[in-house]
N, C-alpha and C positions, 0 to 999 in steps of 0.2 A: 599523584591521584588518585591510582588509584585502591594505592594503600590508604588513602585520608575517606574513600570510601567507607572500606571495607571496617574499620573503625567505627563508623557513624550510623551504619546500618549497615541493612543484609546487600549482599553483592549479588552478582546474577547468578555466580555460581553458586550461592545459597538457594536462593530460592529455585534454580532448576534443578533439583533436588525434590521438591514438589510440587509445583506448580508447569503447566505450559510455560512455552518459551513467550506465547502472547501473552497470558495471563502474568509472568513475570516483569514482563516491558509495562506490565499496565502499575502496576505493583511501584517498581522503580520511580516512574512520572510521580507517585504519589504519597512518595515516603520522605517525608518532611525531614527526615535527621540527616537525606542523603546531602550532600557540598551543591551548591548550584553557582554557576559561572555564567557571569554575562557578556557573552562573548559577543564582539558586531559579526552582524549579516553578512558582512560582505568576505569574514573569513569560513560560512558556512556551507555548503554546498548540499544539492540533491540523497537520500539514497539512489545508488549508482542502479542497485534492484528496483527499485520503482517502478509497478508495471503500469502505473494511470498516465496517460499521454494530457488529456484534458483535466481541467480543474472549473467547478461550475463559477462562473465570475460572479456571479452574483452572490451566493452564497458563500464566496470569498470576502466580498465587501461588505455583507452581513456581519462578518466575523472582524473583518478592520475594525467596524465601526464601535464594537464589542470593547476591542483592544484598546481603542483610543479610550473611551470612556472606564474601561475595568484593568486594563493592562494583560498581560496575561499572567492566569489564575495556575493554570499545569504548565512546567516547564518543560522543553522539548529534551530528548532523548539524545544525544551524541555518540561519535566513536571520534577518536583523533585520527589522524594520518596525515603525516607529513606537517606544512604549517597550515594544513585548513581541517575543518573538523565536517563528517559527512553525517546526515541527519539518518537515524535510524526510529524513531517517530514524532512524529508533527507537525509533518512539511507545511499542511493546509497552516498552521500558526505560523509558521515562518513566513509564508509568501503573505500572508495577512500580517504582518508585524511588517512588511514590505509597504503594500498599501499603506497602509499607518502613518509612513513616512516616519517608522523607527528605525533606531542606528542599532540594536544590540535586541537579545531576546535571554532569558534566563533557559538556564543547560544544568543537564545533569548527564557529566561522562562517563562513559563506562564501557568494558570492552566486548566485541561482536566477531565472531570470524562472520567469510563472505555468508556462507549457508546461512548459521543463523539470521543475517542481516535482508538474504534474500526469500527468507520465510517469512519473518515480521511483515516483509514491504506487501507481499504477496497473499495473505490474509489478512492483515491487518484492513485493506484494500477489500478484499471480498466481503470480507464479514461487516465492514463500517461506511462502503462507499459506496454511490450508485455506480459501479463500475458500469460502460456500457455492456452489451451481451460480447464484443469480439474481444473486448477488452479482460474480460472474465474469460471466456474461451481459452486465451493468448496465459493469462496466469494461471487457470488451472493448466495447459499443457507444462508449462515451466517447472511449475510442482512436481505435476509428474515425473519429467524427465530428471529434476534434480535428483527427487526421492526415488526414483526409480521402482515407481509402486503401481498398486494395479488401482482402479476409479471406485474400486468396494473401501479399499484404502485410505487413500485419496478425500473422498467423500467423508470418511470416517473425523480426517486431520482436518477438515474445511468445514464439518457441522452440515454439508445437506444428502441427500439420498443419489444413491448412486446413478438413477434413473437420469436426474434431472444433470447432472457432470457427463454421463454421457451423449443428453444430448445439447447441450453447452458447446461441449467440446467439436460436437458433429458439422457447429457452424465453422470452422476453419477448410472443412472441404471442398466448399465454395465458388465458386472463380467468385478472384479480387474484384471482378467488379460489383458483380451481388454487393460481396460484401462491402467494398465502399458505400455501396447504395444503402445500407445495410447502419452501417456507421451515421451516415448521414444523416439518417432516424428518416431516409423516404421509403422506406420500404419495415416493416414491420416483421418481430422472432417469428412469429403464427406465421406471417407470408413465405418468410425463407426458407421456412422450415419442410416444408412443400417440396421443397428447388435441390434440396437433398438429394444427392444420388443420381440424378437427373446428369445426362451431355452434357457441356458447356453449353454449345447450341444450344440446344433444348433451354436451359434454362435464363440464358439471357432472352431468348424468344418472349417470356413472362414478363419480363420486365420494361418490355422494349413501351 
């Protein structure tokens, strides 16, 4: 498959010479010359590095309705692992296809290492999905740990300002109960920021 792809279009390694990893992924999905497979949905599993824990059910249903009417317009990108395929990009299309009662989905198969898979999943979600503040904080923390980079370097990588990164990361220092209330949207980010740095008892007293 890899040999076939290299003959038909630019490979990932070719694209990475000129483009960022995320841009390379976008270009691969849009490259009409690359060979596509129609892969059964039951042979596909999500990206193991996917930081998103919740997908908007309304948005997924809207996408499923579109797929029923128009089909999949852009193939998903996967890598082969044993007898399964792991999603590199396109998990929303995969989930929506299941909702649309499809049994297979068009896909492009390319090789990605674990570090690339992690970066793609994290940055793609950060830039394109409405991650909750805590999901975003966890994603930034994971990226920072994997790349051993400063907040300044991380900000450049994901296209955010350093103060923004710093403020989001501080949410992870909140007491677990406060974090749960934020995750449930019972508290706003603006509200919980005032609790950062307080002792746990004092912070919890504010949300009683």
